[in-house]
DOLO-293119 format. One record per atom (N, C-alpha, C, CB): residue number from 1; residue in one letter; atom name; x, y, z. Coordinates in nm, 2 decimals. Glycine has a CB too. Example, Ala and Ser with C-alpha at 12.3 -4.5 7.8 and 13.67 -1.06 7.14 Angstrom:
// DOLO-293119
+-----+-----+------+--------+--------+--------+
!   n ! res ! atom !      x !      y !      z !
+-----+-----+------+--------+--------+--------+
!   1 !   a !    N !   1.32 !  -0.57 !   0.78 !
!   1 !   a !   CA !   1.23 !  -0.45 !   0.78 !
!   1 !   a !    C !   1.32 !  -0.33 !   0.78 !
!   1 !   a !   CB !   1.13 !  -0.45 !   0.90 !
!   2 !   s !    N !   1.28 !  -0.22 !   0.71 !
!   2 !   s !   CA !   1.37 !  -0.11 !   0.71 !
!   2 !   s !    C !   1.29 !   0.00 !   0.79 !
!   2 !   s !   CB !   1.41 !  -0.06 !   0.57 !
+-----+-----+------+--------+--------+--------+
END
This chain:
// DOLO-293119
+-----+-----+------+--------+--------+--------+
!   n ! res ! atom !      x !      y !      z !
+-----+-----+------+--------+--------+--------+
!   1 !   m !    N !   0.08 !  -0.12 !   0.00 !
!   1 !   m !   CA !   0.00 !   0.00 !  -0.01 !
!   1 !   m !    C !   0.09 !   0.12 !   0.00 !
!   1 !   m !   CB !  -0.10 !   0.00 !   0.11 !
!   2 !   s !    N !   0.07 !   0.21 !  -0.09 !
!   2 !   s !   CA !   0.16 !   0.33 !  -0.10 !
!   2 !   s !    C !   0.11 !   0.44 !  -0.01 !
!   2 !   s !   CB !   0.16 !   0.38 !  -0.26 !
!   3 !   q !    N !   0.21 !   0.52 !   0.04 !
!   3 !   q !   CA !   0.19 !   0.62 !   0.13 !
!   3 !   q !    C !   0.15 !   0.75 !   0.05 !
!   3 !   q !   CB !   0.30 !   0.65 !   0.21 !
!   4 !   p !    N !   0.06 !   0.84 !   0.11 !
!   4 !   p !   CA !   0.02 !   0.96 !   0.04 !
!   4 !   p !    C !   0.14 !   1.05 !   0.04 !
!   4 !   p !   CB !  -0.09 !   1.03 !   0.11 !
!   5 !   p !    N !   0.15 !   1.14 !  -0.06 !
!   5 !   p !   CA !   0.27 !   1.23 !  -0.06 !
!   5 !   p !    C !   0.28 !   1.32 !   0.06 !
!   5 !   p !   CB !   0.26 !   1.31 !  -0.19 !
!   6 !   r !    N !   0.40 !   1.34 !   0.12 !
!   6 !   r !   CA !   0.41 !   1.42 !   0.22 !
!   6 !   r !    C !   0.42 !   1.57 !   0.18 !
!   6 !   r !   CB !   0.53 !   1.38 !   0.29 !
!   7 !   p !    N !   0.36 !   1.66 !   0.25 !
!   7 !   p !   CA !   0.36 !   1.80 !   0.22 !
!   7 !   p !    C !   0.51 !   1.85 !   0.21 !
!   7 !   p !   CB !   0.28 !   1.89 !   0.32 !
!   8 !   a !    N !   0.53 !   1.95 !   0.13 !
!   8 !   a !   CA !   0.66 !   2.01 !   0.11 !
!   8 !   a !    C !   0.69 !   2.09 !   0.23 !
!   8 !   a !   CB !   0.66 !   2.09 !  -0.01 !
!   9 !   l !    N !   0.82 !   2.09 !   0.27 !
!   9 !   l !   CA !   0.86 !   2.17 !   0.38 !
!   9 !   l !    C !   0.86 !   2.31 !   0.35 !
!   9 !   l !   CB !   0.99 !   2.13 !   0.43 !
!  10 !   a !    N !   0.82 !   2.40 !   0.45 !
!  10 !   a !   CA !   0.83 !   2.54 !   0.43 !
!  10 !   a !    C !   0.97 !   2.60 !   0.47 !
!  10 !   a !   CB !   0.72 !   2.61 !   0.50 !
!  11 !   l !    N !   1.05 !   2.64 !   0.37 !
!  11 !   l !   CA !   1.18 !   2.67 !   0.40 !
!  11 !   l !    C !   1.19 !   2.83 !   0.38 !
!  11 !   l !   CB !   1.28 !   2.59 !   0.31 !
!  12 !   a !    N !   1.25 !   2.89 !   0.47 !
!  12 !   a !   CA !   1.28 !   3.04 !   0.45 !
!  12 !   a !    C !   1.39 !   3.05 !   0.34 !
!  12 !   a !   CB !   1.34 !   3.10 !   0.58 !
!  13 !   m !    N !   1.36 !   3.11 !   0.22 !
!  13 !   m !   CA !   1.46 !   3.13 !   0.11 !
!  13 !   m !    C !   1.49 !   3.27 !   0.07 !
!  13 !   m !   CB !   1.42 !   3.05 !  -0.01 !
!  14 !   p !    N !   1.52 !   3.35 !   0.16 !
!  14 !   p !   CA !   1.56 !   3.48 !   0.13 !
!  14 !   p !    C !   1.67 !   3.50 !   0.03 !
!  14 !   p !   CB !   1.58 !   3.55 !   0.24 !
!  15 !   v !    N !   1.67 !   3.60 !  -0.05 !
!  15 !   v !   CA !   1.79 !   3.63 !  -0.15 !
!  15 !   v !    C !   1.89 !   3.69 !  -0.07 !
!  15 !   v !   CB !   1.75 !   3.71 !  -0.28 !
!  16 !   p !    N !   2.01 !   3.63 !  -0.07 !
!  16 !   p !   CA !   2.13 !   3.69 !   0.01 !
!  16 !   p !    C !   2.18 !   3.82 !  -0.05 !
!  16 !   p !   CB !   2.24 !   3.59 !   0.04 !
!  17 !   t !    N !   2.23 !   3.90 !   0.03 !
!  17 !   t !   CA !   2.32 !   4.02 !  -0.02 !
!  17 !   t !    C !   2.45 !   3.95 !  -0.05 !
!  17 !   t !   CB !   2.33 !   4.15 !   0.09 !
!  18 !   g !    N !   2.54 !   4.03 !  -0.12 !
!  18 !   g !   CA !   2.68 !   3.99 !  -0.15 !
!  18 !   g !    C !   2.76 !   3.96 !  -0.02 !
!  18 !   g !   CB !   2.75 !   4.10 !  -0.24 !
!  19 !   d !    N !   2.73 !   4.05 !   0.08 !
!  19 !   d !   CA !   2.80 !   4.03 !   0.22 !
!  19 !   d !    C !   2.75 !   3.91 !   0.28 !
!  19 !   d !   CB !   2.78 !   4.15 !   0.31 !
!  20 !   q !    N !   2.62 !   3.88 !   0.29 !
!  20 !   q !   CA !   2.57 !   3.76 !   0.34 !
!  20 !   q !    C !   2.63 !   3.63 !   0.27 !
!  20 !   q !   CB !   2.42 !   3.77 !   0.34 !
!  21 !   l !    N !   2.64 !   3.63 !   0.15 !
!  21 !   l !   CA !   2.69 !   3.52 !   0.07 !
!  21 !   l !    C !   2.83 !   3.50 !   0.11 !
!  21 !   l !   CB !   2.66 !   3.54 !  -0.08 !
!  22 !   k !    N !   2.91 !   3.60 !   0.11 !
!  22 !   k !   CA !   3.04 !   3.59 !   0.15 !
!  22 !   k !    C !   3.07 !   3.54 !   0.28 !
!  22 !   k !   CB !   3.10 !   3.72 !   0.13 !
!  23 !   a !    N !   2.99 !   3.60 !   0.38 !
!  23 !   a !   CA !   3.00 !   3.55 !   0.52 !
!  23 !   a !    C !   2.97 !   3.40 !   0.53 !
!  23 !   a !   CB !   2.91 !   3.64 !   0.61 !
!  24 !   a !    N !   2.88 !   3.35 !   0.46 !
!  24 !   a !   CA !   2.83 !   3.21 !   0.47 !
!  24 !   a !    C !   2.95 !   3.14 !   0.40 !
!  24 !   a !   CB !   2.70 !   3.19 !   0.39 !
!  25 !   r !    N !   3.01 !   3.17 !   0.29 !
!  25 !   r !   CA !   3.12 !   3.11 !   0.22 !
!  25 !   r !    C !   3.24 !   3.10 !   0.32 !
!  25 !   r !   CB !   3.15 !   3.19 !   0.09 !
!  26 !   t !    N !   3.28 !   3.21 !   0.37 !
!  26 !   t !   CA !   3.39 !   3.21 !   0.46 !
!  26 !   t !    C !   3.38 !   3.13 !   0.58 !
!  26 !   t !   CB !   3.43 !   3.34 !   0.50 !
!  27 !   a !    N !   3.25 !   3.13 !   0.64 !
!  27 !   a !   CA !   3.22 !   3.04 !   0.76 !
!  27 !   a !    C !   3.23 !   2.90 !   0.72 !
!  27 !   a !   CB !   3.08 !   3.07 !   0.82 !
!  28 !   a !    N !   3.20 !   2.87 !   0.60 !
!  28 !   a !   CA !   3.22 !   2.72 !   0.56 !
!  28 !   a !    C !   3.37 !   2.69 !   0.53 !
!  28 !   a !   CB !   3.14 !   2.67 !   0.43 !
!  29 !   g !    N !   3.45 !   2.79 !   0.53 !
!  29 !   g !   CA !   3.59 !   2.77 !   0.50 !
!  29 !   g !    C !   3.63 !   2.74 !   0.36 !
!  29 !   g !   CB !   3.63 !   2.65 !   0.59 !
!  30 !   l !    N !   3.55 !   2.80 !   0.28 !
!  30 !   l !   CA !   3.56 !   2.77 !   0.13 !
!  30 !   l !    C !   3.61 !   2.89 !   0.05 !
!  30 !   l !   CB !   3.42 !   2.73 !   0.06 !
!  31 !   s !    N !   3.69 !   2.87 !  -0.05 !
!  31 !   s !   CA !   3.73 !   2.98 !  -0.14 !
!  31 !   s !    C !   3.61 !   3.01 !  -0.23 !
!  31 !   s !   CB !   3.88 !   2.94 !  -0.22 !
!  32 !   q !    N !   3.63 !   3.11 !  -0.31 !
!  32 !   q !   CA !   3.52 !   3.14 !  -0.41 !
!  32 !   q !    C !   3.50 !   3.02 !  -0.51 !
!  32 !   q !   CB !   3.54 !   3.27 !  -0.48 !
!  33 !   a !    N !   3.63 !   2.98 !  -0.55 !
!  33 !   a !   CA !   3.63 !   2.87 !  -0.65 !
!  33 !   a !    C !   3.56 !   2.74 !  -0.59 !
!  33 !   a !   CB !   3.79 !   2.84 !  -0.71 !
!  34 !   q !    N !   3.59 !   2.71 !  -0.48 !
!  34 !   q !   CA !   3.55 !   2.59 !  -0.41 !
!  34 !   q !    C !   3.39 !   2.60 !  -0.39 !
!  34 !   q !   CB !   3.62 !   2.57 !  -0.28 !
!  35 !   a !    N !   3.35 !   2.71 !  -0.35 !
!  35 !   a !   CA !   3.20 !   2.73 !  -0.33 !
!  35 !   a !    C !   3.14 !   2.73 !  -0.46 !
!  35 !   a !   CB !   3.18 !   2.87 !  -0.27 !
!  36 !   a !    N !   3.19 !   2.79 !  -0.57 !
!  36 !   a !   CA !   3.14 !   2.78 !  -0.70 !
!  36 !   a !    C !   3.12 !   2.63 !  -0.75 !
!  36 !   a !   CB !   3.22 !   2.87 !  -0.79 !
!  37 !   e !    N !   3.23 !   2.56 !  -0.74 !
!  37 !   e !   CA !   3.23 !   2.42 !  -0.78 !
!  37 !   e !    C !   3.12 !   2.34 !  -0.70 !
!  37 !   e !   CB !   3.38 !   2.37 !  -0.76 !
!  38 !   l !    N !   3.11 !   2.36 !  -0.57 !
!  38 !   l !   CA !   3.01 !   2.30 !  -0.50 !
!  38 !   l !    C !   2.87 !   2.32 !  -0.55 !
!  38 !   l !   CB !   3.02 !   2.34 !  -0.37 !
!  39 !   m !    N !   2.84 !   2.43 !  -0.60 !
!  39 !   m !   CA !   2.71 !   2.48 !  -0.64 !
!  39 !   m !    C !   2.69 !   2.46 !  -0.79 !
!  39 !   m !   CB !   2.71 !   2.63 !  -0.60 !
!  40 !   g !    N !   2.79 !   2.42 !  -0.87 !
!  40 !   g !   CA !   2.78 !   2.39 !  -1.00 !
!  40 !   g !    C !   2.80 !   2.51 !  -1.09 !
!  40 !   g !   CB !   2.66 !   2.33 !  -1.03 !
!  41 !   y !    N !   2.86 !   2.62 !  -1.03 !
!  41 !   y !   CA !   2.89 !   2.74 !  -1.12 !
!  41 !   y !    C !   3.02 !   2.72 !  -1.20 !
!  41 !   y !   CB !   2.90 !   2.87 !  -1.03 !
!  42 !   p !    N !   3.04 !   2.78 !  -1.32 !
!  42 !   p !   CA !   3.15 !   2.75 !  -1.40 !
!  42 !   p !    C !   3.28 !   2.81 !  -1.34 !
!  42 !   p !   CB !   3.13 !   2.80 !  -1.52 !
!  43 !   l !    N !   3.39 !   2.75 !  -1.36 !
!  43 !   l !   CA !   3.52 !   2.79 !  -1.32 !
!  43 !   l !    C !   3.60 !   2.83 !  -1.44 !
!  43 !   l !   CB !   3.59 !   2.68 !  -1.23 !
!  44 !   q !    N !   3.69 !   2.92 !  -1.43 !
!  44 !   q !   CA !   3.78 !   2.97 !  -1.54 !
!  44 !   q !    C !   3.92 !   2.98 !  -1.48 !
!  44 !   q !   CB !   3.72 !   3.11 !  -1.59 !
!  45 !   t !    N !   4.02 !   2.97 !  -1.57 !
!  45 !   t !   CA !   4.16 !   2.99 !  -1.53 !
!  45 !   t !    C !   4.18 !   3.15 !  -1.52 !
!  45 !   t !   CB !   4.27 !   2.93 !  -1.65 !
!  46 !   g !    N !   4.23 !   3.18 !  -1.41 !
!  46 !   g !   CA !   4.25 !   3.33 !  -1.39 !
!  46 !   g !    C !   4.37 !   3.38 !  -1.46 !
!  46 !   g !   CB !   4.26 !   3.37 !  -1.23 !
!  47 !   s !    N !   4.40 !   3.52 !  -1.46 !
!  47 !   s !   CA !   4.50 !   3.57 !  -1.53 !
!  47 !   s !    C !   4.64 !   3.53 !  -1.47 !
!  47 !   s !   CB !   4.48 !   3.72 !  -1.53 !
!  48 !   r !    N !   4.64 !   3.49 !  -1.34 !
!  48 !   r !   CA !   4.76 !   3.45 !  -1.27 !
!  48 !   r !    C !   4.78 !   3.29 !  -1.27 !
!  48 !   r !   CB !   4.75 !   3.50 !  -1.14 !
!  49 !   g !    N !   4.68 !   3.23 !  -1.35 !
!  49 !   g !   CA !   4.69 !   3.09 !  -1.36 !
!  49 !   g !    C !   4.61 !   3.00 !  -1.26 !
!  49 !   g !   CB !   4.83 !   3.05 !  -1.35 !
!  50 !   g !    N !   4.56 !   3.06 !  -1.15 !
!  50 !   g !   CA !   4.47 !   3.00 !  -1.05 !
!  50 !   g !    C !   4.34 !   2.98 !  -1.11 !
!  50 !   g !   CB !   4.45 !   3.08 !  -0.93 !
!  51 !   v !    N !   4.25 !   2.90 !  -1.05 !
!  51 !   v !   CA !   4.12 !   2.88 !  -1.08 !
!  51 !   v !    C !   4.03 !   2.99 !  -1.01 !
!  51 !   v !   CB !   4.07 !   2.74 !  -1.05 !
!  52 !   q !    N !   3.92 !   3.04 !  -1.09 !
!  52 !   q !   CA !   3.83 !   3.13 !  -1.03 !
!  52 !   q !    C !   3.70 !   3.12 !  -1.08 !
!  52 !   q !   CB !   3.88 !   3.26 !  -1.05 !
!  53 !   s !    N !   3.60 !   3.18 !  -1.02 !
!  53 !   s !   CA !   3.47 !   3.17 !  -1.07 !
!  53 !   s !    C !   3.41 !   3.32 !  -1.07 !
!  53 !   s !   CB !   3.37 !   3.08 !  -0.98 !
!  54 !   r !    N !   3.40 !   3.37 !  -1.20 !
!  54 !   r !   CA !   3.36 !   3.51 !  -1.23 !
!  54 !   r !    C !   3.21 !   3.52 !  -1.18 !
!  54 !   r !   CB !   3.38 !   3.55 !  -1.38 !
!  55 !   t !    N !   3.13 !   3.41 !  -1.19 !
!  55 !   t !   CA !   3.00 !   3.41 !  -1.14 !
!  55 !   t !    C !   2.99 !   3.43 !  -1.00 !
!  55 !   t !   CB !   2.93 !   3.29 !  -1.18 !
!  56 !   w !    N !   3.07 !   3.36 !  -0.92 !
!  56 !   w !   CA !   3.06 !   3.37 !  -0.77 !
!  56 !   w !    C !   3.11 !   3.51 !  -0.73 !
!  56 !   w !   CB !   3.15 !   3.26 !  -0.71 !
!  57 !   q !    N !   3.22 !   3.56 !  -0.81 !
!  57 !   q !   CA !   3.27 !   3.69 !  -0.77 !
!  57 !   q !    C !   3.16 !   3.79 !  -0.78 !
!  57 !   q !   CB !   3.40 !   3.73 !  -0.86 !
!  58 !   a !    N !   3.09 !   3.78 !  -0.89 !
!  58 !   a !   CA !   2.97 !   3.88 !  -0.92 !
!  58 !   a !    C !   2.87 !   3.87 !  -0.82 !
!  58 !   a !   CB !   2.90 !   3.86 !  -1.05 !
!  59 !   l !    N !   2.83 !   3.75 !  -0.77 !
!  59 !   l !   CA !   2.73 !   3.73 !  -0.67 !
!  59 !   l !    C !   2.77 !   3.79 !  -0.54 !
!  59 !   l !   CB !   2.71 !   3.58 !  -0.65 !
!  60 !   e !    N !   2.90 !   3.79 !  -0.50 !
!  60 !   e !   CA !   2.95 !   3.85 !  -0.38 !
!  60 !   e !    C !   2.97 !   4.01 !  -0.39 !
!  60 !   e !   CB !   3.08 !   3.78 !  -0.33 !
!  61 !   s !    N !   2.98 !   4.05 !  -0.51 !
!  61 !   s !   CA !   3.01 !   4.19 !  -0.54 !
!  61 !   s !    C !   2.89 !   4.28 !  -0.50 !
!  61 !   s !   CB !   3.03 !   4.21 !  -0.70 !
!  62 !   m !    N !   2.93 !   4.40 !  -0.43 !
!  62 !   m !   CA !   2.83 !   4.50 !  -0.39 !
!  62 !   m !    C !   2.79 !   4.59 !  -0.52 !
!  62 !   m !   CB !   2.88 !   4.59 !  -0.27 !
!  63 !   s !    N !   2.88 !   4.59 !  -0.61 !
!  63 !   s !   CA !   2.85 !   4.68 !  -0.73 !
!  63 !   s !    C !   2.78 !   4.60 !  -0.85 !
!  63 !   s !   CB !   2.99 !   4.73 !  -0.79 !
!  64 !   d !    N !   2.78 !   4.47 !  -0.84 !
!  64 !   d !   CA !   2.71 !   4.40 !  -0.94 !
!  64 !   d !    C !   2.56 !   4.37 !  -0.90 !
!  64 !   d !   CB !   2.78 !   4.26 !  -0.97 !
!  65 !   e !    N !   2.47 !   4.39 !  -0.99 !
!  65 !   e !   CA !   2.33 !   4.37 !  -0.96 !
!  65 !   e !    C !   2.27 !   4.23 !  -0.95 !
!  65 !   e !   CB !   2.26 !   4.44 !  -1.04 !
!  66 !   r !    N !   2.36 !   4.13 !  -0.99 !
!  66 !   r !   CA !   2.31 !   3.99 !  -0.98 !
!  66 !   r !    C !   2.32 !   3.94 !  -0.84 !
!  66 !   r !   CB !   2.39 !   3.90 !  -1.08 !
!  67 !   n !    N !   2.22 !   3.86 !  -0.80 !
!  67 !   n !   CA !   2.22 !   3.80 !  -0.67 !
!  67 !   n !    C !   2.19 !   3.66 !  -0.69 !
!  67 !   n !   CB !   2.11 !   3.87 !  -0.58 !
!  68 !   m !    N !   2.23 !   3.57 !  -0.58 !
!  68 !   m !   CA !   2.20 !   3.43 !  -0.59 !
!  68 !   m !    C !   2.05 !   3.41 !  -0.56 !
!  68 !   m !   CB !   2.29 !   3.34 !  -0.49 !
!  69 !   q !    N !   1.98 !   3.33 !  -0.62 !
!  69 !   q !   CA !   1.84 !   3.30 !  -0.58 !
!  69 !   q !    C !   1.83 !   3.24 !  -0.45 !
!  69 !   q !   CB !   1.77 !   3.21 !  -0.69 !
!  70 !   g !    N !   1.72 !   3.27 !  -0.39 !
!  70 !   g !   CA !   1.70 !   3.22 !  -0.25 !
!  70 !   g !    C !   1.71 !   3.07 !  -0.23 !
!  70 !   g !   CB !   1.57 !   3.27 !  -0.22 !
!  71 !   p !    N !   1.64 !   2.99 !  -0.33 !
!  71 !   p !   CA !   1.65 !   2.85 !  -0.31 !
!  71 !   p !    C !   1.78 !   2.79 !  -0.32 !
!  71 !   p !   CB !   1.57 !   2.77 !  -0.39 !
!  72 !   v !    N !   1.87 !   2.86 !  -0.41 !
!  72 !   v !   CA !   2.01 !   2.81 !  -0.43 !
!  72 !   v !    C !   2.09 !   2.84 !  -0.30 !
!  72 !   v !   CB !   2.08 !   2.89 !  -0.55 !
!  73 !   f !    N !   2.06 !   2.96 !  -0.25 !
!  73 !   f !   CA !   2.13 !   3.00 !  -0.12 !
!  73 !   f !    C !   2.09 !   2.90 !  -0.01 !
!  73 !   f !   CB !   2.10 !   3.15 !  -0.08 !
!  74 !   a !    N !   1.96 !   2.86 !   0.00 !
!  74 !   a !   CA !   1.91 !   2.76 !   0.10 !
!  74 !   a !    C !   1.99 !   2.64 !   0.08 !
!  74 !   a !   CB !   1.76 !   2.73 !   0.09 !
!  75 !   m !    N !   2.01 !   2.59 !  -0.04 !
!  75 !   m !   CA !   2.09 !   2.47 !  -0.07 !
!  75 !   m !    C !   2.22 !   2.48 !  -0.03 !
!  75 !   m !   CB !   2.08 !   2.43 !  -0.21 !
!  76 !   f !    N !   2.29 !   2.59 !  -0.06 !
!  76 !   f !   CA !   2.43 !   2.62 !  -0.02 !
!  76 !   f !    C !   2.44 !   2.60 !   0.14 !
!  76 !   f !   CB !   2.47 !   2.76 !  -0.06 !
!  77 !   l !    N !   2.34 !   2.67 !   0.21 !
!  77 !   l !   CA !   2.34 !   2.66 !   0.36 !
!  77 !   l !    C !   2.33 !   2.52 !   0.40 !
!  77 !   l !   CB !   2.23 !   2.75 !   0.43 !
!  78 !   l !    N !   2.24 !   2.44 !   0.34 !
!  78 !   l !   CA !   2.22 !   2.30 !   0.38 !
!  78 !   l !    C !   2.35 !   2.22 !   0.36 !
!  78 !   l !   CB !   2.10 !   2.24 !   0.29 !
!  79 !   l !    N !   2.40 !   2.24 !   0.23 !
!  79 !   l !   CA !   2.53 !   2.17 !   0.20 !
!  79 !   l !    C !   2.65 !   2.20 !   0.29 !
!  79 !   l !   CB !   2.57 !   2.20 !   0.06 !
!  80 !   t !    N !   2.65 !   2.31 !   0.34 !
!  80 !   t !   CA !   2.77 !   2.35 !   0.42 !
!  80 !   t !    C !   2.73 !   2.34 !   0.57 !
!  80 !   t !   CB !   2.81 !   2.50 !   0.40 !
!  81 !   g !    N !   2.61 !   2.29 !   0.61 !
!  81 !   g !   CA !   2.57 !   2.27 !   0.75 !
!  81 !   g !    C !   2.55 !   2.40 !   0.82 !
!  81 !   g !   CB !   2.67 !   2.19 !   0.82 !
!  82 !   q !    N !   2.50 !   2.51 !   0.75 !
!  82 !   q !   CA !   2.48 !   2.64 !   0.81 !
!  82 !   q !    C !   2.33 !   2.67 !   0.81 !
!  82 !   q !   CB !   2.55 !   2.75 !   0.74 !
!  83 !   h !    N !   2.24 !   2.59 !   0.76 !
!  83 !   h !   CA !   2.10 !   2.63 !   0.76 !
!  83 !   h !    C !   2.05 !   2.64 !   0.90 !
!  83 !   h !   CB !   2.01 !   2.54 !   0.69 !
!  84 !   p !    N !   1.97 !   2.75 !   0.93 !
!  84 !   p !   CA !   1.93 !   2.77 !   1.08 !
!  84 !   p !    C !   1.83 !   2.67 !   1.12 !
!  84 !   p !   CB !   1.87 !   2.91 !   1.09 !
!  85 !   d !    N !   1.76 !   2.60 !   1.03 !
!  85 !   d !   CA !   1.65 !   2.51 !   1.08 !
!  85 !   d !    C !   1.66 !   2.37 !   1.03 !
!  85 !   d !   CB !   1.52 !   2.57 !   1.02 !
!  86 !   f !    N !   1.73 !   2.34 !   0.94 !
!  86 !   f !   CA !   1.74 !   2.21 !   0.88 !
!  86 !   f !    C !   1.89 !   2.16 !   0.86 !
!  86 !   f !   CB !   1.66 !   2.20 !   0.74 !
!  87 !   v !    N !   1.90 !   2.03 !   0.85 !
!  87 !   v !   CA !   2.02 !   1.97 !   0.81 !
!  87 !   v !    C !   1.99 !   1.85 !   0.72 !
!  87 !   v !   CB !   2.09 !   1.92 !   0.93 !
!  88 !   l !    N !   2.08 !   1.83 !   0.63 !
!  88 !   l !   CA !   2.08 !   1.72 !   0.52 !
!  88 !   l !    C !   2.11 !   1.58 !   0.61 !
!  88 !   l !   CB !   2.20 !   1.74 !   0.40 !
!  89 !   a !    N !   2.03 !   1.49 !   0.58 !
!  89 !   a !   CA !   2.06 !   1.35 !   0.64 !
!  89 !   a !    C !   2.05 !   1.25 !   0.53 !
!  89 !   a !   CB !   1.96 !   1.32 !   0.76 !
!  90 !   a !    N !   2.12 !   1.15 !   0.53 !
!  90 !   a !   CA !   2.11 !   1.03 !   0.44 !
!  90 !   a !    C !   1.98 !   0.95 !   0.47 !
!  90 !   a !   CB !   2.25 !   0.94 !   0.44 !
!  91 !   r !    N !   1.92 !   0.90 !   0.36 !
!  91 !   r !   CA !   1.81 !   0.81 !   0.38 !
!  91 !   r !    C !   1.85 !   0.68 !   0.44 !
!  91 !   r !   CB !   1.74 !   0.78 !   0.26 !
!  92 !   p !    N !   1.77 !   0.61 !   0.52 !
!  92 !   p !   CA !   1.81 !   0.47 !   0.57 !
!  92 !   p !    C !   1.85 !   0.39 !   0.45 !
!  92 !   p !   CB !   1.70 !   0.40 !   0.65 !
!  93 !   a !    N !   1.95 !   0.30 !   0.48 !
!  93 !   a !   CA !   1.99 !   0.21 !   0.37 !
!  93 !   a !    C !   1.89 !   0.12 !   0.31 !
!  93 !   a !   CB !   2.10 !   0.11 !   0.42 !
!  94 !   d !    N !   1.78 !   0.10 !   0.37 !
!  94 !   d !   CA !   1.67 !   0.01 !   0.32 !
!  94 !   d !    C !   1.57 !   0.09 !   0.24 !
!  94 !   d !   CB !   1.60 !  -0.06 !   0.43 !
!  95 !   g !    N !   1.60 !   0.23 !   0.22 !
!  95 !   g !   CA !   1.52 !   0.31 !   0.14 !
!  95 !   g !    C !   1.40 !   0.36 !   0.20 !
!  95 !   g !   CB !   1.49 !   0.25 !   0.04 !
!  96 !   g !    N !   1.37 !   0.31 !   0.32 !
!  96 !   g !   CA !   1.24 !   0.34 !   0.40 !
!  96 !   g !    C !   1.26 !   0.48 !   0.45 !
!  96 !   g !   CB !   1.21 !   0.25 !   0.52 !
!  97 !   d !    N !   1.15 !   0.53 !   0.50 !
!  97 !   d !   CA !   1.14 !   0.66 !   0.56 !
!  97 !   d !    C !   1.10 !   0.64 !   0.70 !
!  97 !   d !   CB !   1.05 !   0.76 !   0.49 !
!  98 !   s !    N !   1.21 !   0.66 !   0.80 !
!  98 !   s !   CA !   1.18 !   0.63 !   0.93 !
!  98 !   s !    C !   1.08 !   0.73 !   1.00 !
!  98 !   s !   CB !   1.31 !   0.64 !   1.00 !
!  99 !   a !    N !   1.05 !   0.84 !   0.94 !
!  99 !   a !   CA !   0.94 !   0.93 !   0.99 !
!  99 !   a !    C !   0.80 !   0.88 !   0.97 !
!  99 !   a !   CB !   0.95 !   1.06 !   0.92 !
! 100 !   t !    N !   0.79 !   0.80 !   0.87 !
! 100 !   t !   CA !   0.65 !   0.75 !   0.83 !
! 100 !   t !    C !   0.63 !   0.60 !   0.88 !
! 100 !   t !   CB !   0.63 !   0.75 !   0.67 !
! 101 !   g !    N !   0.73 !   0.54 !   0.93 !
! 101 !   g !   CA !   0.72 !   0.41 !   0.99 !
! 101 !   g !    C !   0.75 !   0.30 !   0.89 !
! 101 !   g !   CB !   0.60 !   0.40 !   1.05 !
+-----+-----+------+--------+--------+--------+
END
């Protein structure tokens, strides 16, 4: 007998400012390139040979009008263990849902 679908969780997903995004990234101990790679943003070779993400740089910039979307920021917080209300957890090995029995 199948279970009825569970209602979606209500997550707060505000759009972060560049400063909030930078603070979350540094709290996670990640470089811009590492954070960009985690979230699937493109990486480029920088002028000095290192790897960088122009997209992530723009998202953290106060002078650029681009912002990270709220759901993407919520996922970043979840992936880095910083979400104020939720944590990611692996499903049980048997594929069952311990919350529904």
